[in-house]
C-alpha positions in Angstrom: 13.8 16.9 0.4 12.5 14.7 -2.2 14.6 11.8 -3.0 14.4 10.0 -6.1 14.1 5.9 -6.3 17.6 4.8 -4.7 17.1 5.9 -1.4 13.3 5.6 -0.6 13.7 2.6 1.8 14.3 2.8 5.7 16.5 0.4 7.8 13.2 -1.4 8.8 11.7 -1.8 5.1 10.9 -5.4 4.3 13.1 -6.5 1.4 12.7 -8.9 -1.3 14.3 -9.1 -4.8 17.6 -9.1 -6.6 19.7 -7.0 -8.9 17.4 -8.6 -11.9 14.1 -7.8 -10.2 15.4 -4.2 -9.3 16.6 -3.6 -12.8 13.1 -5.2 -14.0 11.4 -2.7 -11.7 13.1 0.5 -12.8 13.1 -0.5 -16.5 9.2 -0.9 -16.3 8.9 2.9 -14.3 11.4 4.3 -17.1 9.2 2.8 -20.0 6.0 4.1 -18.3 7.6 7.4 -17.5 7.3 7.5 -13.8 9.3 8.0 -10.6 9.1 7.5 -6.9 10.1 10.7 -4.7 10.0 10.7 -1.0 11.0 8.2 1.9 9.5 5.7 3.6 9.1 5.6 7.6 11.3 3.8 9.9 8.5 1.3 11.1 9.0 -2.3 11.4 5.4 -2.8 11.2 3.3 -0.6 9.0 0.1 -0.2 6.9 0.6 1.7 3.6 -2.7 3.5 2.1 -2.0 3.7 -1.5 -4.3 6.5 -3.0 -6.0 7.3 -5.1 -7.2 4.0 -6.6 -8.4 4.9 -10.2 -6.9 2.7 -12.7 -5.9 -0.9 -13.6 -2.5 0.9 -14.1 -2.3 1.4 -10.5 -1.3 -2.3 -9.8 1.7 -2.3 -12.3 2.9 0.8 -11.2 2.8 -0.3 -7.7 4.4 -3.5 -8.3 7.0 -1.8 -10.3 8.0 0.6 -7.7 8.4 -2.1 -5.2 10.7 -4.3 -7.3 12.6 -1.4 -8.4 14.0 -0.9 -4.8 13.4 -4.6 -3.5 10.7 -3.7 -1.2 8.3 -6.3 0.2 4.6 -5.2 0.6 1.8 -7.6 1.7 -1.6 -7.6 0.4 -4.8 -9.3 1.1 -6.3 -12.1 -1.0 -9.1 -14.5 -0.6 -7.9 -17.9 0.9 -9.8 -19.4 -2.0 -7.1 -18.1 -4.4 -4.2 -20.0 -2.9 -4.6 -23.2 -4.8 -1.9 -25.2 -6.5 0.3 -24.1 -8.5 -0.5 -20.7 -7.7 -0.5 -20.6 -3.9 3.4 -20.2 -3.7 3.5 -17.6 -6.3 0.9 -15.5 -4.6 2.7 -15.8 -1.3 6.0 -15.0 -3.0 4.3 -12.0 -4.2 3.1 -11.0 -0.5 -0.3 -12.4 -0.6 -1.9 -13.3 2.8 -4.8 -15.2 2.6 -8.0 -14.3 4.3 -11.0 -16.2 5.2 -13.9 -14.3 4.7 -16.6 -16.8 5.8 -14.8 -17.1 9.3 -16.5 -15.9 12.3 -13.2 -14.2 13.1 -13.4 -11.0 11.0 -10.8 -9.6 8.7 -9.4 -7.2 11.3 -9.0 -10.0 13.7 -7.3 -12.0 11.4 -4.9 -9.2 10.5 -4.2 -8.5 14.1 -3.0 -12.2 14.5 -1.0 -11.8 11.4 0.8 -8.7 12.5 1.4 -10.5 15.9 2.9 -13.4 14.5 5.3 -11.3 12.2 8.2 -9.2 13.5 8.8 -7.0 10.2 5.9 -6.7 7.8 4.0 -4.1 5.8 0.6 -4.3 4.4 -0.4 -2.2 1.5 -4.3 -1.1 1.2 -6.3 0.7 -1.2 -9.0 2.3 1.0 -11.5 3.0 -1.9 -11.8 -0.8 -2.4 -12.6 0.0 -6.0 -11.5 1.9 -8.8 -14.9 3.6 -9.1 -15.3 7.1 -7.9 -16.3 7.1 -4.2 -17.5 9.7 -1.9 -15.9 7.9 0.9 -13.5 5.2 1.7 -13.8 2.2 3.6 -12.5 2.1 6.9 -11.1 -1.5 7.2 -7.3 0.2 7.0 -8.2 2.4 9.9 -9.9 -0.6 11.8 -7.0 -2.8 11.4 -4.5 -0.1 12.2 -6.0 0.8 15.3 -6.8 -2.9 16.7 -3.2 -4.0 15.5 -1.5 -0.7 17.1 0.2 -0.5 13.8 0.9 3.2 12.0 -0.3 4.1 8.7 1.6 5.8 6.2 0.1 7.3 2.9 1.5 6.8 -0.8 0.0 9.0 -3.1 -0.2 8.9 -6.8 0.2 12.2 -8.7 -0.4 11.4 -12.5 0.3 15.3 -13.4 3.9 14.9 -12.6 4.1 11.1 -13.1 5.6 10.7 -9.4 4.3 8.3 -6.7 5.1 10.3 -3.5 6.0 8.5 -0.4 5.5 10.0 3.0 8.0 9.3 5.7 5.6 10.9 8.4 3.2 8.4 9.6 -0.3 9.5 9.6 -1.4 11.4 13.1 -5.1 10.3 14.0 -7.0 13.8 13.9 -10.4 12.6 15.2 -12.1 10.6 17.9 -13.6 8.2 15.6 -12.6 6.2 12.2 -15.2 8.5 10.5 -13.3 11.8 11.3 -10.1 10.2 10.6 -11.4 8.5 7.0 -12.7 11.9 6.1 -9.4 13.9 6.9 -7.5 11.3 5.0 -9.7 11.6 1.9 -9.5 15.3 1.9 -5.7 15.4 2.2 -5.4 12.8 -0.7 -8.1 14.8 -2.8 -6.1 18.1 -2.2 -2.8 16.7 -2.8 -3.0 13.7 -5.7 -4.3 13.1 -8.8 -5.4 9.7 -10.0 -4.3 8.3 -13.5 -7.9 7.9 -14.4 -9.1 11.3 -12.8 -12.8 10.8 -13.6 -12.9 8.0 -10.9 -11.4 10.3 -8.0 
């Protein structure tokens, strides 16, 4: 059954916010004419793959959705962005500083991050760009498998103006990342519809 907005969180969903931020998120969603349907999985650690990413509006929509229910989803950012006075603000939003010049790659840094935290969710956009791509970048799969953290999919359906949540975690279908990546992209292309369809 699809659930609208209020009951999308699980007992393990990381939370942040208050009555005002939830009101603000719902106000933005109403102004945009969008709603959330579905439910999030009961996982303490999770990677959320948000797709398709085709427009600058995706970020505004995602932030409104999270704020509307008091959900905290972290995201990776270059460490160079974490300078005063913005560093505290980025960390509040959920930013995780990544050192791309480090000999320890992004995957290793995120495995350590998951190990250090008991209850965190990481949001990623596998396209890595708003432009049309023939295949997704596989970083989300590498982090998931290295950290032992499951993936769930959140899809944008611009036809019905719904952000579709999946309580089920993604079941790996192949023996390697290429097969899993292709299967996920095929699922997204068949079920979701981006805001800027030309880029999907």
